[in-house]
N, C-alpha and C positions, 0 to 999 in steps of 0.2 A: 443568743442568734443562732440557728441551726447551721452545719451545713451541707454544699449545696450536693445534689442532688445528679448522681452520670448524665439525667436528660436534661439539667438547668443545666448545666457544663459544656456539655455538648451543644447546648443550642446560643448559649454565649459564644461560643468557640468558632462555630459558622457564621455566626453574628460580627466580629470582631477581625477572628484571624483569618492573617491572608497570608498569601504564598512566598512574600518578602522578608514575614519573621518566621516563619519554619527555614529557609533563608539564611535567616541570618543566623539563629540558633544551632543550625548546622557546626556553621561554618565556624560560631568564636569554637564550639566542641574540638573542632579541627586545628585552627588552629593554635587555641588558649587566649584567643586576649582579643576586642574588642575592636583596638583600633584594628591590628588586621584583618579582621573581621570584614570591617566597615571597611577597608580598598581594597579586598576581596570583591565583595560585591557591587561595588558603587556606588554606596551611600557613607556622605558627610557622617565624622561622630556627633555629635547632634543629631542628626537625622535616629543613628543609630542607637544612640542609647535612649531615647524615647520608643521606638518598634520595643526597643528587645521589656522595656517598661513597662509597652504597650501586654503585649506578649504574659509578661508575670501576671498583671493584674490581672490578664483573663482565666492563668490558669491555677491562681489563689495561692502565689508563692512561687517566691526563689529559685530561677533554676541556674543559675551560675551563683556564685560566691568569689571570689577578689581574691587569692595570697598571694605572695610576697615578686611573685616569675609568674604570671598575668591570671586568666577565669579558667577553675576547675569546674565539672559540675558537683550540685545536692542532687539530696537523698530524690527527689524533684527532678534534677533533669535526667537523672541516670534513669530512672520511670518513661516515661517519656519519652526522653532524644532517639530508641530504635522507632517507634513510633514514629517521627517526625520523620526519617528520614523513607521509611517506607512508605508514610501520604506520599512524598513529591516522582516515584519510582511512575505510582502509572502518569505520573504528570506529563515527565518522561513519556515516556510510551504514545503519549497523545500528541505530544510537537511533535513525535516520529512519524506521525502514520500520517498527521496535516501536511511537514512535510514531502511525504512520499506521495499522497495526493494530490497537491501545488507541480509536485512533477509528474505529475502524467501518470501513474501507474493507477492501474482498472480495476483494484481493490487494493482493502488492509494485504500486513503480511500475514500467511499463513504463519500459525505459527507451532512448532511442532517438540515438545523435550520427549528425549529419548537417554535409557540409559544407554554405556559405553558400546555394549554391545551392539547394539541395532544402530548404533552409527557408523559403527564398523562392520556391520555382518549386514545391512540393511540400507540407510544411507548413502553413504560415501557414490556408492552407486545409482540410486533409483532418482539422486537429486540432480548430479549430474544428467543421466536422461530426462529427465522430466526437463529442467530444465534449456535442451539443447529444440526439445519438442513447446514451447512455451517461452517463451525466452523473456516474456512480459511477467512472466509470476514474483512474487512479494517474499520472502521468505525468512522464518528468523527464528538459528533453529539454537538450540541449547542441551547441553547433555550435564541429562539431572540426575538425580541417585536413586535408584526408586524406593528410598526413607523416601524421596519428598515429592514423586513423581506423580503420585498419585492427589493431591492435599493440592496441589500446581495447578491439573486439571478440574478438578472438581470448581476451585474457584473462582475457575475462568481468568486464570494467567494463559490456559495453554490452551489452542483449540487442537489439537488430537498428541497423541504419544503410541511411542515404537516402544514396547515393555517384552513382557509374557502374560496372561490373561491373567488377570488379583485372582485371587479368590482368598473371600467371595467376593463378586460382582457385584461393582455400586450400581446406586439400580437409576438408573437415565439413560448408561451406557453399551455401548457393547465391541464386546472382540471378534477381530478378525484373524487369522494365524495368518504371514505374509507362508514367515521360515525354517522349517525347518533346520534343529541346531543340538551340539550332542561335545558335551567336555569333550579333552585330548590332555594327551601332557607338549606339554613343548614343554622349548634352551634353543639351547641357539645350534646354531648347525653346523659349527666342529665341538659341539658334546658326544663323550667318545660313544656314549651311546645311541649317537643314529647310526654308526657303522656296523650293529647287530638284528640282521632282521630278527631274532629272537629274544625277547629279556624273561626272567624272573620276574617275581616278586622280592628277590637277594636284592637284584642287580637292580631294584628303581630305589627297599629301602636306605642302603649300600648310602641315595644320596639327601643329595643336605636341601630344603625346598622349601618354594617362595609360600609369606603360611593364605591365605582365604581374606578376602573382606569378612570383616567383621559382625555382616549382617545377610543376607537376600542369599540368592541360589547357590553360594559358594562354599560353605560350610557344610554346610549339608550335606551335600556331591564329595568336599574333600575330605572331612569322614568315612564316607563308603564304600570310599580306595582303600585309606586307608587298613580297617578293617575288610575291606576284600587283600590288601596287600600281608596284613599276620602281624602290624604291623605301625609306630610312630615316627618318623625318617626326628634327621634334623632338621628343627625349621629356619628360614630366614624371617626373624617379625615384621617387616613392612608389612601393609596390608593395607589392601584403599583397591580400587576400580580402577585405577590409571593404563590404559593399556602400554603409554608409551614411558609409564618409570616401571610399567613389567617388562615392558622392551631394554631399560638403559642398566636395569639387573641384570635381567638373562646374562646377555649379547659380551658381559665382562667377566661374566662369570661359567660356571656348569650346575649353576641353580637347574631346577628344575618346576614348572610352573602345571596346576589343572587349572584351564578354563575353554572357559565356549568356543568354540571353532569359532563363530562368531565376532568372538571379540579380538582374536589375532588371525585373520583370515584377510585382512590384508596384508601383515607382516610376512605371515604365508608365502603369501602371491609374489610377494617384489623376494623371495627368497633371501628375508634377513632374521623372523627362525624357520626350525624346527621342527614336525610330530612324532612324536616317536612314536612305535610300535606295537603298542599299547592298544587292546578292547576298548572302541572308545562308548562311551556311557550315556542317549538318549536324555534330552529336557526339553522340560512345552515347546513349541517354536513362539519364536520371537511376532512380534504382529501391530498394530491394529488398534488402540483404542483410541475408541473420540464419541460423543453424546449419539442419543439416538435420534436425534433430529438431525443432529450434520447426514451419517448416512441418511434419509427418508430422501436428500434434497440432492439430486441431481446435479444442481446448477451451483451448488457452494459451491465455491476456489476447496476447501480443502474434502468435498468429494471428490473432485476429479482428481485431484493426484494420490485419495488412495484407491479409489480405479484404478491407478497408475500400479501401485506400488502392489495389488492384487491381480495385474495383467501379467506382469515383470517378470521369464523367471530368475530363477534364485541357484 
């Protein structure tokens, strides 16, 4: 007999698998024990054993195997478990939205995804100001790397994104610039170079620098800066897009970092970081990326927040 096709398996899963099956499989994988998993989700051991057998029969093979210390995933289990986990995420979102509406929320949350520079450069001030005039607004803000932001927006996991204009522009979306930005050299306020009114390339090359992120705008900008300086300085090879990690590394040392001003703006405003006297390099502005139909509907909650962003002086 031939193996079932994906469409046959899909229809079989729709007809037989319940959310409890998914919850149980995830609990077994996490706890490595059927007994502990059953207890954790409120099932009796016989009910859990029966439910696991139903799920495995539907999928066409065992997803766990027993060993001396409990249970572990089979090859099939390793292949399907990440997808089972992901399948519960939108169900959690359904529960969250339903609870918000029952608690009196006027609309579903505005789901905003933003790169770190967008959070520090735009949202920290814009959201506070918007909530002051729209106290009933519901928002869910996530920091998302640029590598994943566009996919999350296109998949419908986000309503709008705060980022730089993508190239090429995805079909069905439009971008509106909000905030001009530039790359600057940041350091701790007590760094010896902050006392110099003018800096030379040799001054900067003599310092140790924080390495840029591996992807995105940073690597190209840092490469251009080092080309301008005429060399490559010693690097601290801890890379990433976390402003907090960068701050922790800078405040305890004489490291320098070349970053968007938007990323470090809150730290500079609090005088936790300083900007060195070196010519900043303009980069594409931060702005809002949203669906064309969202922008066309002036009553849409997202559109009202976007209008607030576009009208707020930065």
